[in-house]
gemmi code that builds the backbone of each chain (N, CA, C; Angstrom):
import gemmi

chains = {
    "A": [
        ("ASP", (-17.408, 33.298, -2.674), (-18.327, 32.585, -1.725), (-18.362, 30.986, -1.789)),
        ("THR", (-17.828, 30.566, -0.252), (-17.885, 29.584, -0.005), (-18.785, 28.745, -0.660)),
        ("ALA", (-18.339, 27.826, -1.153), (-19.569, 26.548, -1.483), (-20.400, 25.427, -0.182)),
        ("VAL", (-18.627, 24.503, 0.275), (-19.375, 23.817, 1.629), (-18.890, 24.595, 2.215)),
        ("SER", (-19.864, 25.031, 3.341), (-18.281, 25.769, 4.799), (-18.878, 24.786, 6.090)),
        ("GLN", (-17.934, 24.629, 6.772), (-18.371, 24.063, 8.145), (-18.209, 24.812, 9.498)),
        ("THR", (-19.217, 24.534, 10.721), (-18.477, 25.287, 11.624), (-18.551, 24.692, 12.375)),
        ("PRO", (-18.160, 24.387, 14.398), (-16.373, 25.430, 13.773), (-15.573, 24.651, 13.066)),
        ("LYS", (-14.343, 24.885, 13.153), (-13.574, 24.879, 12.275), (-12.551, 23.985, 13.237)),
        ("TYR", (-12.130, 24.864, 14.144), (-12.049, 23.664, 15.736), (-12.911, 23.394, 17.391)),
        ("LEU", (-12.697, 22.420, 17.378), (-13.656, 22.291, 18.860), (-12.802, 21.051, 19.261)),
        ("VAL", (-12.777, 21.539, 20.837), (-12.230, 20.863, 21.902), (-13.424, 20.462, 22.651)),
        ("THR", (-13.281, 19.865, 23.351), (-14.338, 19.068, 24.163), (-14.030, 18.517, 24.821)),
        ("GLN", (-15.402, 18.052, 26.351), (-14.852, 16.885, 27.246), (-15.002, 15.878, 27.013)),
        ("MET", (-15.033, 14.799, 27.591), (-15.049, 13.708, 27.043), (-16.802, 13.430, 27.950)),
        ("GLY", (-18.159, 12.583, 27.213), (-18.774, 12.849, 27.670), (-20.028, 14.433, 26.875)),
        ("ASN", (-19.396, 15.226, 26.544), (-19.995, 16.084, 25.885), (-20.434, 16.035, 24.848)),
        ("ASP", (-21.376, 16.707, 24.617), (-23.141, 16.948, 23.388), (-22.503, 17.375, 22.332)),
        ("LYS", (-22.270, 17.719, 21.129), (-21.726, 19.100, 20.188), (-21.946, 18.949, 18.931)),
        ("SER", (-22.233, 19.525, 18.500), (-22.703, 19.568, 17.074), (-21.266, 20.302, 15.602)),
        ("ILE", (-21.581, 19.331, 15.026), (-21.158, 20.556, 13.875), (-21.964, 21.254, 12.961)),
        ("LYS", (-21.833, 21.926, 12.053), (-23.125, 22.172, 10.490), (-21.985, 22.322, 9.604)),
        ("CYS", (-22.779, 22.223, 8.972), (-22.341, 21.812, 7.484), (-23.016, 22.980, 6.125)),
        ("GLU", (-22.963, 23.731, 5.720), (-24.064, 24.661, 4.774), (-23.791, 23.952, 2.913)),
        ("GLN", (-24.399, 24.233, 1.934), (-23.865, 24.333, 0.473), (-24.432, 25.245, -0.253)),
        ("ASN", (-23.648, 25.799, -0.811), (-24.905, 27.235, -1.511), (-24.791, 26.773, -3.091)),
        ("LEU", (-24.314, 25.383, -2.998), (-24.531, 24.962, -4.872), (-25.387, 24.168, -5.191)),
        ("GLY", (-26.508, 24.281, -4.429), (-27.487, 23.929, -5.055), (-28.126, 22.034, -4.906)),
        ("HIS", (-27.106, 21.538, -4.633), (-26.629, 20.047, -4.710), (-27.728, 19.144, -4.236)),
        ("ASP", (-28.216, 18.268, -4.213), (-29.003, 17.502, -3.642), (-28.511, 16.399, -2.769)),
        ("THR", (-27.318, 15.918, -2.628), (-27.199, 15.713, -1.844), (-25.946, 15.474, -0.706)),
        ("MET", (-25.678, 14.979, 0.450), (-24.683, 16.011, 1.177), (-24.252, 14.779, 2.008)),
        ("TYR", (-22.914, 14.596, 2.197), (-22.086, 13.542, 3.353), (-22.049, 14.421, 4.090)),
        ("TRP", (-21.118, 13.314, 5.174), (-19.975, 13.694, 6.329), (-19.322, 12.332, 5.996)),
        ("TYR", (-18.147, 12.202, 6.482), (-16.683, 11.668, 6.079), (-15.791, 11.496, 7.540)),
        ("LYS", (-15.312, 10.680, 8.011), (-14.063, 11.060, 9.134), (-12.925, 10.464, 8.284)),
        ("GLN", (-12.169, 11.350, 8.737), (-10.811, 10.940, 8.629), (-10.250, 10.177, 9.641)),
        ("ASP", (-9.891, 9.286, 9.789), (-9.336, 8.138, 10.374), (-7.691, 8.344, 10.809)),
        ("SER", (-6.629, 7.739, 11.980), (-6.521, 8.061, 12.552), (-5.063, 7.518, 11.141)),
        ("LYS", (-5.325, 7.043, 10.865), (-4.288, 6.123, 9.395), (-4.835, 7.833, 7.628)),
        ("LYS", (-4.809, 8.323, 7.685), (-5.774, 9.077, 7.615), (-7.047, 8.662, 6.215)),
        ("PHE", (-7.464, 7.585, 6.197), (-8.397, 7.528, 5.096), (-9.599, 8.628, 5.769)),
        ("LEU", (-10.183, 8.862, 4.143), (-11.645, 9.431, 4.492), (-12.929, 7.592, 4.836)),
        ("LYS", (-13.619, 8.262, 5.406), (-14.782, 7.305, 5.483), (-16.568, 8.389, 5.583)),
        ("ILE", (-17.008, 6.846, 4.733), (-18.012, 7.461, 4.374), (-18.880, 7.485, 5.869)),
        ("MET", (-19.689, 8.303, 6.542), (-20.641, 7.905, 7.580), (-22.095, 8.150, 6.812)),
        ("PHE", (-22.353, 9.481, 6.797), (-23.641, 9.426, 6.441), (-23.940, 10.152, 5.288)),
        ("SER", (-25.103, 8.869, 4.755), (-24.872, 10.945, 2.691), (-26.942, 10.677, 2.694)),
        ("TYR", (-26.669, 12.450, 2.614), (-28.477, 13.015, 3.056), (-28.461, 12.951, 1.486)),
        ("ASN", (-30.329, 12.467, 0.793), (-30.066, 13.066, -0.343), (-31.388, 13.489, -0.390)),
        ("ASN", (-31.792, 14.973, -0.480), (-33.076, 15.692, -0.729), (-33.724, 15.150, 0.853)),
        ("LYS", (-32.997, 15.886, 1.765), (-33.077, 15.066, 3.125), (-33.639, 13.709, 3.995)),
        ("GLU", (-33.269, 12.862, 3.001), (-33.392, 11.801, 3.323), (-32.425, 11.063, 3.572)),
        ("LEU", (-32.354, 9.927, 4.643), (-30.511, 9.317, 4.634), (-30.872, 7.944, 3.815)),
        ("ILE", (-29.901, 8.227, 2.954), (-28.698, 7.096, 2.086), (-28.104, 6.465, 2.566)),
        ("ILE", (-27.104, 6.197, 2.512), (-26.049, 6.006, 3.413), (-26.023, 5.728, 4.851)),
        ("ASN", (-25.822, 4.924, 6.063), (-25.404, 4.641, 8.091), (-24.453, 4.239, 7.153)),
        ("GLU", (-23.210, 4.193, 7.100), (-21.986, 2.852, 7.622), (-22.575, 3.060, 9.118)),
        ("THR", (-21.508, 2.106, 9.148), (-21.668, 1.390, 10.226), (-21.221, 2.077, 11.762)),
        ("VAL", (-21.660, 3.270, 11.582), (-21.344, 4.744, 13.391), (-22.434, 4.201, 14.670)),
        ("PRO", (-21.685, 4.444, 15.446), (-22.407, 4.646, 16.461), (-23.245, 5.249, 16.716)),
        ("ASN", (-24.302, 5.379, 17.389), (-26.397, 5.698, 16.930), (-25.528, 6.965, 18.227)),
        ("ARG", (-24.712, 7.134, 18.489), (-24.280, 8.362, 19.567), (-23.709, 9.425, 18.360)),
        ("PHE", (-23.798, 8.995, 17.482), (-24.041, 10.189, 15.892), (-25.303, 10.120, 15.228)),
        ("SER", (-25.789, 11.500, 15.582), (-26.782, 11.133, 14.240), (-26.956, 12.599, 14.377)),
        ("PRO", (-27.181, 12.533, 12.584), (-27.171, 13.500, 11.544), (-28.391, 14.052, 11.225)),
        ("LYS", (-28.522, 15.255, 11.104), (-29.841, 16.032, 11.091), (-29.743, 17.156, 9.580)),
        ("SER", (-30.625, 17.321, 8.943), (-30.955, 17.171, 7.555), (-32.130, 18.629, 8.127)),
        ("PRO", (-32.130, 19.867, 8.281), (-33.602, 20.443, 8.080), (-33.786, 21.224, 6.964)),
        ("ASP", (-32.960, 21.185, 5.958), (-33.635, 21.278, 4.337), (-32.642, 20.531, 3.352)),
        ("LYS", (-32.041, 20.799, 2.007), (-30.818, 19.815, 1.685), (-29.567, 20.548, 1.383)),
        ("ALA", (-29.574, 22.237, 2.040), (-28.436, 22.730, 1.823), (-27.546, 22.419, 2.831)),
        ("HIS", (-28.359, 21.588, 3.846), (-27.493, 21.591, 5.369), (-27.863, 20.202, 5.829)),
        ("LEU", (-26.312, 20.110, 6.396), (-26.964, 18.977, 7.542), (-25.476, 18.747, 8.265)),
        ("ASN", (-26.536, 18.917, 8.969), (-25.279, 18.948, 10.782), (-24.974, 17.797, 11.092)),
        ("LEU", (-23.681, 17.766, 11.843), (-23.675, 16.749, 12.566), (-23.547, 16.796, 14.079)),
        ("HIS", (-24.282, 15.871, 14.697), (-24.666, 16.157, 16.468), (-24.055, 14.954, 16.599)),
        ("ILE", (-23.078, 14.596, 17.983), (-22.534, 13.643, 18.462), (-22.957, 13.803, 19.670)),
        ("ASN", (-23.235, 12.968, 20.412), (-23.470, 12.369, 21.771), (-22.542, 11.716, 22.151)),
        ("SER", (-22.585, 11.728, 23.952), (-21.551, 11.651, 25.135), (-20.310, 11.027, 24.268)),
        ("LEU", (-19.370, 12.359, 23.938), (-18.450, 12.019, 22.850), (-17.280, 11.233, 24.123)),
        ("GLU", (-16.440, 10.154, 22.816), (-16.013, 9.956, 23.903), (-14.359, 9.984, 22.919)),
        ("LEU", (-13.007, 9.461, 23.005), (-11.861, 10.021, 23.152), (-11.096, 9.826, 21.051)),
        ("GLY", (-12.605, 8.245, 20.492), (-12.209, 7.705, 19.850), (-12.591, 8.525, 18.917)),
        ("ASP", (-13.758, 9.788, 19.386), (-14.307, 10.445, 18.579), (-13.111, 11.733, 17.885)),
        ("SER", (-12.193, 11.776, 17.899), (-11.368, 12.717, 17.903), (-10.365, 12.655, 17.051)),
        ("ALA", (-11.030, 13.633, 15.631), (-10.833, 13.368, 14.523), (-11.463, 14.596, 13.994)),
        ("VAL", (-10.863, 14.797, 11.814), (-11.479, 15.781, 11.340), (-12.733, 15.308, 11.087)),
        ("TYR", (-13.411, 15.690, 11.177), (-14.649, 15.190, 10.339), (-15.101, 16.426, 8.969)),
        ("PHE", (-15.000, 15.635, 7.523), (-15.176, 17.036, 6.721), (-16.842, 16.596, 5.685)),
        ("CYS", (-17.511, 17.336, 5.616), (-18.792, 17.712, 4.997), (-18.542, 17.388, 3.724)),
        ("ALA", (-19.007, 17.421, 2.581), (-19.161, 17.422, 1.773), (-20.071, 16.984, 0.435)),
        ("SER", (-20.658, 17.652, -0.743), (-22.116, 17.684, -1.599), (-21.664, 17.517, -2.652)),
        ("SER", (-22.520, 16.600, -3.911), (-22.364, 16.590, -4.461), (-24.608, 16.609, -5.095)),
        ("GLN", (-24.295, 16.726, -6.632), (-25.412, 16.870, -7.361), (-25.605, 15.899, -8.014)),
        ("GLU", (-26.847, 15.289, -7.029), (-27.695, 13.711, -7.018), (-26.613, 13.025, -6.066)),
        ("GLY", (-26.541, 11.873, -6.437), (-26.049, 10.825, -5.461), (-24.670, 10.064, -6.569)),
        ("ALA", (-25.096, 10.672, -7.966), (-24.762, 9.375, -8.726), (-23.139, 9.634, -9.278)),
        ("SER", (-22.642, 8.828, -9.649), (-21.510, 7.573, -9.537), (-20.503, 8.761, -10.341)),
        ("ASP", (-20.776, 9.894, -10.880), (-20.100, 10.566, -11.438), (-20.262, 11.652, -12.213)),
        ("ASN", (-20.621, 12.057, -10.385), (-21.000, 13.754, -9.784), (-19.499, 13.763, -9.177)),
        ("GLU", (-18.761, 14.433, -9.176), (-17.615, 15.420, -8.510), (-18.447, 15.777, -7.162)),
        ("GLN", (-17.235, 15.452, -5.649), (-18.037, 16.165, -4.305), (-17.326, 17.443, -4.579)),
        ("PHE", (-17.987, 18.354, -3.605), (-17.162, 19.398, -3.114), (-17.383, 19.430, -1.484)),
        ("PHE", (-16.084, 19.228, -1.187), (-15.567, 18.956, 0.147), (-15.797, 20.466, 1.227)),
        ("GLY", (-15.869, 20.874, 2.354), (-15.535, 21.323, 3.085), (-14.472, 21.694, 3.636)),
        ("PRO", (-13.757, 23.035, 4.690), (-12.742, 22.404, 5.606), (-12.298, 21.805, 6.675)),
        ("GLY", (-13.203, 21.013, 6.735), (-13.317, 20.061, 7.738), (-13.162, 20.330, 9.503)),
        ("THR", (-13.206, 19.552, 10.334), (-13.600, 20.571, 11.319), (-13.268, 18.905, 12.478)),
        ("ARG", (-11.942, 20.325, 13.326), (-10.757, 19.515, 13.792), (-11.484, 19.294, 14.769)),
        ("LEU", (-11.855, 17.475, 15.696), (-12.551, 17.713, 16.416), (-12.005, 16.963, 17.991)),
        ("THR", (-11.511, 17.976, 19.278), (-10.594, 16.756, 20.236), (-11.287, 16.788, 21.295)),
        ("VAL", (-11.662, 15.666, 21.827), (-12.464, 15.714, 22.593), (-11.028, 15.156, 23.530)),
        ("LEU", (-11.088, 15.719, 24.955), (-10.253, 15.475, 26.410), (-10.630, 14.930, 27.229)),
    ],
    "B": [
        ("ILE", (-16.659, -4.125, 3.261), (-14.920, -1.919, 2.642), (-14.525, -3.303, 1.863)),
        ("LEU", (-14.506, -1.973, 0.391), (-13.604, -1.783, -0.420), (-12.476, -1.699, -0.602)),
        ("ASN", (-11.092, -2.148, -0.950), (-10.087, -1.914, -0.922), (-9.540, -1.582, -2.284)),
        ("VAL", (-9.293, 0.028, -1.408), (-8.851, 0.944, -3.046), (-7.491, 0.734, -1.831)),
        ("GLU", (-5.878, 0.450, -3.239), (-5.063, 1.482, -2.897), (-3.382, 1.892, -3.786)),
        ("GLN", (-3.112, 2.531, -2.990), (-2.795, 3.764, -3.828), (-0.975, 3.855, -3.453)),
        ("SER", (-0.165, 3.644, -4.913), (0.954, 3.043, -4.519), (1.963, 3.893, -5.245)),
        ("PRO", (3.005, 5.033, -4.830), (3.232, 4.813, -3.914), (2.449, 5.779, -2.761)),
        ("GLN", (3.066, 5.399, -1.146), (2.373, 6.055, -0.470), (2.964, 7.497, -0.556)),
        ("SER", (3.730, 7.857, -0.619), (4.829, 9.075, -0.770), (5.734, 8.967, -2.279)),
        ("LEU", (6.627, 10.362, -3.109), (7.201, 10.324, -3.723), (7.500, 12.044, -3.756)),
        ("HIS", (9.286, 11.372, -3.928), (9.300, 13.323, -4.096), (10.296, 13.223, -5.613)),
        ("VAL", (9.842, 13.985, -5.968), (10.315, 14.746, -7.267), (10.654, 16.367, -7.914)),
        ("GLN", (12.573, 16.417, -8.659), (12.363, 17.369, -9.340), (11.750, 18.092, -9.539)),
        ("GLU", (11.302, 19.993, -9.397), (10.850, 20.778, -10.743), (10.889, 19.957, -11.763)),
        ("GLY", (10.376, 20.327, -12.721), (10.331, 19.366, -13.922), (10.344, 18.117, -14.349)),
        ("ASP", (10.328, 17.327, -13.574), (10.409, 15.827, -13.651), (8.805, 15.083, -14.102)),
        ("SER", (8.372, 14.610, -14.774), (7.140, 14.153, -14.291), (7.268, 13.549, -13.436)),
        ("THR", (6.350, 12.518, -13.383), (5.881, 11.936, -12.697), (4.277, 10.765, -12.329)),
        ("ASN", (4.539, 9.574, -12.375), (2.871, 8.959, -12.165), (3.014, 8.231, -11.294)),
        ("PHE", (1.950, 7.443, -10.183), (1.016, 6.969, -10.006), (-0.372, 5.945, -9.702)),
        ("THR", (-0.153, 5.116, -8.942), (-1.413, 4.097, -9.134), (-2.697, 4.144, -8.621)),
        ("CYS", (-3.435, 3.830, -8.965), (-4.555, 3.431, -7.945), (-5.293, 1.930, -8.737)),
        ("SER", (-5.037, 1.072, -7.251), (-5.900, 0.054, -7.688), (-7.014, -0.253, -6.862)),
        ("PHE", (-7.771, -0.568, -7.990), (-9.599, -1.197, -7.248), (-10.455, -2.195, -7.427)),
        ("PRO", (-11.383, -2.568, -7.654), (-11.960, -3.419, -7.660), (-12.596, -3.709, -8.986)),
        ("SER", (-12.117, -4.771, -9.601), (-12.771, -4.789, -11.212), (-14.419, -5.459, -10.898)),
        ("SER", (-14.440, -5.550, -10.648), (-16.313, -5.838, -10.646), (-17.347, -4.802, -9.936)),
        ("ASN", (-18.375, -4.331, -10.020), (-19.297, -3.778, -10.245), (-19.017, -2.552, -10.394)),
        ("PHE", (-17.951, -2.551, -11.524), (-17.568, -0.693, -11.374), (-18.708, 0.299, -11.953)),
        ("TYR", (-18.178, 1.816, -11.197), (-19.606, 2.360, -11.235), (-18.246, 3.601, -12.294)),
        ("ALA", (-17.302, 4.296, -11.453), (-16.991, 5.517, -11.176), (-15.697, 5.480, -10.771)),
        ("LEU", (-14.456, 6.163, -11.131), (-13.269, 6.343, -10.502), (-13.599, 7.108, -10.551)),
        ("HIS", (-13.287, 8.274, -8.845), (-12.863, 9.667, -9.090), (-11.109, 9.691, -8.234)),
        ("TRP", (-10.831, 11.285, -8.541), (-9.176, 11.874, -8.391), (-8.890, 12.977, -7.713)),
        ("TYR", (-8.697, 13.200, -6.115), (-8.934, 14.711, -5.625), (-7.803, 15.054, -5.487)),
        ("ARG", (-7.699, 16.339, -5.937), (-6.595, 16.755, -5.296), (-6.337, 17.142, -3.938)),
        ("TRP", (-5.417, 17.425, -2.567), (-5.389, 17.400, -1.632), (-4.621, 18.215, -0.929)),
        ("GLU", (-4.451, 19.599, -0.658), (-3.213, 20.161, -0.323), (-3.396, 20.517, 1.195)),
        ("THR", (-2.084, 20.876, 1.830), (-2.191, 20.896, 2.918), (-2.971, 22.384, 3.178)),
        ("ALA", (-3.841, 21.481, 4.552), (-4.599, 22.773, 5.160), (-6.299, 23.300, 4.393)),
        ("LYS", (-6.416, 22.432, 2.952), (-7.184, 23.162, 2.044), (-8.245, 21.789, 1.956)),
        ("SER", (-9.464, 21.952, 1.249), (-9.919, 20.940, 1.673), (-10.293, 19.708, 0.204)),
        ("PRO", (-10.428, 18.247, 0.030), (-9.671, 17.514, -0.930), (-10.797, 18.747, -3.056)),
        ("GLU", (-10.532, 18.831, -3.618), (-10.912, 19.052, -4.747), (-10.972, 18.657, -6.098)),
        ("ALA", (-11.470, 17.421, -6.833), (-11.827, 16.646, -7.943), (-10.539, 17.253, -8.698)),
        ("LEU", (-10.302, 16.130, -9.316), (-9.567, 16.745, -10.619), (-10.622, 16.378, -11.486)),
        ("PHE", (-10.457, 14.442, -11.452), (-10.905, 13.417, -12.318), (-12.810, 12.807, -11.761)),
        ("VAL", (-12.855, 12.876, -12.826), (-14.419, 11.387, -12.481), (-14.041, 10.835, -13.815)),
        ("MET", (-13.890, 8.985, -13.690), (-13.616, 8.650, -15.070), (-14.651, 7.625, -14.775)),
        ("THR", (-15.682, 7.324, -15.964), (-16.618, 5.605, -16.062), (-16.192, 4.907, -17.073)),
        ("LEU", (-15.389, 5.015, -18.092), (-15.685, 4.341, -19.186), (-14.031, 3.537, -19.283)),
        ("ASN", (-13.779, 2.332, -19.282), (-13.012, 1.585, -19.889), (-12.643, 1.938, -21.257)),
        ("GLY", (-10.637, 2.033, -20.160), (-9.393, 2.991, -21.606), (-9.694, 4.386, -21.759)),
        ("ASP", (-10.967, 4.931, -20.451), (-10.838, 6.857, -20.829), (-9.304, 7.235, -19.929)),
        ("GLU", (-8.933, 8.406, -20.471), (-8.529, 9.359, -20.161), (-8.352, 10.589, -20.675)),
        ("LYS", (-7.797, 11.280, -19.347), (-8.288, 12.340, -18.997), (-7.243, 14.035, -18.854)),
        ("LYS", (-7.054, 14.949, -19.220), (-6.303, 15.574, -18.927), (-6.966, 17.392, -18.256)),
        ("LYS", (-6.234, 17.315, -17.346), (-5.993, 19.143, -17.249), (-5.144, 19.255, -16.496)),
        ("GLY", (-4.489, 20.509, -17.558), (-3.431, 20.341, -17.691), (-2.361, 19.984, -17.651)),
        ("ARG", (-1.067, 19.916, -16.762), (-0.372, 18.839, -16.851), (-0.722, 17.691, -16.245)),
        ("ILE", (-1.705, 17.359, -15.601), (-1.639, 16.679, -14.722), (-3.021, 15.510, -16.101)),
        ("SER", (-2.776, 14.222, -16.037), (-3.838, 13.217, -16.673), (-3.711, 12.173, -15.950)),
        ("ALA", (-4.599, 11.320, -17.093), (-5.258, 9.975, -16.228), (-6.132, 9.201, -16.944)),
        ("THR", (-4.912, 7.954, -16.774), (-5.610, 6.384, -17.249), (-6.829, 5.283, -16.732)),
        ("LEU", (-7.296, 4.301, -17.005), (-8.860, 4.086, -16.543), (-8.652, 2.280, -17.171)),
        ("ASN", (-8.065, 1.697, -16.282), (-8.594, 0.553, -17.068), (-9.314, -0.171, -16.106)),
        ("THR", (-10.579, -0.909, -16.362), (-11.730, -1.030, -15.754), (-11.552, -2.743, -14.721)),
        ("LYS", (-10.860, -3.059, -16.741), (-10.924, -4.940, -16.781), (-9.765, -5.374, -15.321)),
        ("GLU", (-8.885, -5.161, -15.346), (-8.485, -5.226, -14.494), (-7.476, -4.242, -13.074)),
        ("GLY", (-8.625, -3.352, -12.770), (-8.928, -2.353, -11.834), (-7.057, -1.382, -11.395)),
        ("TYR", (-7.261, -0.234, -12.270), (-6.070, 0.168, -12.088), (-6.286, 1.526, -12.618)),
        ("SER", (-5.823, 2.648, -12.423), (-5.229, 3.823, -12.511), (-4.398, 4.620, -12.276)),
        ("TYR", (-3.784, 5.227, -14.146), (-2.483, 5.733, -13.419), (-3.115, 7.503, -12.905)),
        ("LEU", (-2.350, 8.207, -12.251), (-2.147, 9.931, -12.248), (-0.724, 10.134, -12.532)),
        ("TYR", (-0.604, 10.867, -14.173), (0.459, 11.166, -14.758), (0.552, 12.815, -14.227)),
        ("ILE", (1.372, 12.816, -13.750), (2.516, 15.344, -13.697), (3.828, 15.014, -14.390)),
        ("LYS", (3.344, 16.317, -15.417), (4.209, 16.469, -16.480), (4.730, 17.135, -15.761)),
        ("GLY", (5.819, 17.169, -16.178), (7.303, 18.840, -15.920), (6.531, 19.802, -14.472)),
        ("SER", (6.453, 18.278, -13.223), (6.225, 18.565, -12.255), (6.517, 20.502, -11.509)),
        ("GLN", (5.455, 21.012, -10.940), (6.056, 22.536, -10.353), (5.870, 21.947, -8.908)),
        ("PRO", (6.654, 23.149, -7.819), (6.233, 23.015, -6.086), (4.857, 23.242, -6.106)),
        ("GLU", (4.000, 23.587, -6.871), (2.565, 23.521, -6.437), (1.993, 22.530, -7.215)),
        ("ASP", (2.709, 21.350, -7.435), (2.066, 20.732, -7.504), (2.020, 19.579, -6.536)),
        ("SER", (2.751, 20.197, -4.766), (2.786, 19.355, -4.197), (1.214, 19.205, -3.028)),
        ("ALA", (0.986, 18.261, -3.011), (0.014, 17.906, -2.403), (-0.518, 16.223, -2.146)),
        ("THR", (-1.480, 15.665, -1.667), (-1.808, 14.903, -1.495), (-2.769, 14.138, -2.867)),
        ("TYR", (-2.519, 12.823, -3.710), (-3.619, 12.867, -4.753), (-4.497, 11.894, -3.897)),
        ("LEU", (-6.048, 11.233, -4.137), (-6.469, 10.868, -3.469), (-7.453, 10.094, -4.589)),
        ("CYS", (-7.149, 9.113, -4.573), (-7.791, 7.952, -5.672), (-9.378, 7.618, -4.798)),
        ("ALA", (-10.997, 7.473, -5.739), (-11.865, 7.209, -4.796), (-12.724, 5.841, -5.504)),
        ("PHE", (-13.249, 5.123, -5.029), (-13.988, 3.726, -6.447), (-15.753, 4.111, -5.909)),
        ("HIS", (-15.733, 4.526, -6.433), (-18.099, 4.893, -6.670), (-18.557, 3.472, -6.508)),
        ("ASN", (-19.364, 3.096, -5.459), (-19.767, 1.561, -5.345), (-20.869, 2.042, -5.303)),
        ("ASP", (-21.639, 1.731, -4.753), (-23.438, 1.333, -3.733), (-23.795, 2.937, -3.532)),
        ("TYR", (-23.657, 4.194, -4.510), (-24.285, 4.801, -3.713), (-22.349, 5.379, -2.922)),
        ("LYS", (-22.091, 5.097, -2.859), (-20.946, 5.899, -1.631), (-19.542, 6.087, -2.664)),
        ("LEU", (-18.141, 7.005, -2.101), (-17.327, 6.846, -1.975), (-16.234, 6.400, -1.054)),
        ("SER", (-15.357, 4.990, -2.287), (-14.757, 4.113, -0.807), (-12.707, 4.854, -1.274)),
        ("PHE", (-12.135, 5.700, -0.442), (-11.290, 6.446, -0.765), (-10.099, 5.590, -0.743)),
        ("GLY", (-8.850, 5.776, -1.298), (-7.111, 4.938, -0.840), (-6.879, 5.970, 0.256)),
        ("ALA", (-5.764, 6.023, -0.174), (-4.932, 6.629, 1.895), (-4.507, 7.477, 0.922)),
        ("GLY", (-4.280, 7.597, -0.422), (-2.955, 8.848, -1.509), (-2.014, 8.864, -1.280)),
        ("THR", (-1.628, 9.293, -2.237), (-0.090, 9.278, -2.843), (0.471, 10.896, -2.389)),
        ("THR", (1.228, 11.327, -1.617), (1.915, 12.429, -1.404), (3.180, 12.670, -1.973)),
        ("VAL", (2.436, 13.717, -2.971), (3.602, 14.580, -3.849), (4.625, 15.411, -2.942)),
        ("THR", (5.811, 15.395, -2.929), (6.851, 16.430, -2.662), (7.263, 16.722, -4.354)),
        ("VAL", (7.418, 18.603, -4.466), (8.088, 18.827, -5.576), (9.268, 19.880, -5.024)),
        ("ARG", (10.678, 18.443, -5.772), (11.840, 19.861, -5.029), (11.602, 20.714, -5.823)),
        ("ALA", (11.549, 22.382, -5.743), (12.196, 22.827, -6.278), (14.575, 23.037, -6.951)),
    ],
}
model = gemmi.Model(1)
for chain_id, residues in chains.items():
    chain = gemmi.Chain(chain_id)
    for i, (resn, *xyz) in enumerate(residues, 1):
        res = gemmi.Residue()
        res.name, res.seqid = resn, gemmi.SeqId(i, " ")
        for name, pos in zip(("N", "CA", "C"), xyz):
            atom = gemmi.Atom()
            atom.name, atom.element = name, gemmi.Element(name[0])
            atom.pos, atom.b_iso = gemmi.Position(*pos), 0.0
            res.add_atom(atom)
        chain.add_residue(res)
    model.add_chain(chain)
structure = gemmi.Structure()
structure.add_model(model)
structure.setup_entities()
C-alpha cells in the first residue's frame, strides 16, 4: 500500500496552460509538503500545510496555489505554466512539522512545459 | 537561504570497501539534521534524524555522527555493497522546514 502517492507521474503540457498535481498520504500524518527539484538537483521547499493550514510559503510565484481539502491531501495547482516550471515536483508528509520527524516522500511528478 | 553543503559530490567505491562523506550546516539555531537515501527512479527515504550533539546512529552497515557545535555530520558505509549505490542527502531542519544539500552520489563497483 503506497504511503505517499502523486498523480500524474508524468505531465507534458504547453506553455500557458493550467495544470494540477495531486498528492495523497495514508499515513495519518498532520503535515504535508511540496518540493521542487531544481536544475541542479536540489530539493527546495515550496509549501507546507499542517492540518489543512498553510505554515510555509517560500518565495514561489502566485501562479502556484496549493490546496488542502483535508489533511490527507495536498494538491498543487499551477496557472499559466512557463518553461521554467519544468522540473520534478515531490510531495512529502510527516507526523507534525517537528524537526525530529522524518519526512516520507512521494514518487515525484515530472512536469515538462513545451 | 541556509547553506547545507555535502562533499564530495560523487564517489566510487569498490565492493567490500568502506567509505564516508560529509555534510556541513549552520551551527546556530540547530534543531535537527536528517539523512535521506535516494535511489535512482525512487523517492528519498529517511535514514536518520539526529538532534543531539555527539549523537551517533546506526542502521545495518550505515552509520552517522553529528557535531552541532562545528556544524558537520559524517555518514559512513561499512563494507559497501552494490545495493548501497544511491544519492545520500542531508537536510538541516530549521524554522519548520528542511534545507537540503545537493547530495553525495555513491557508486559501488562490483
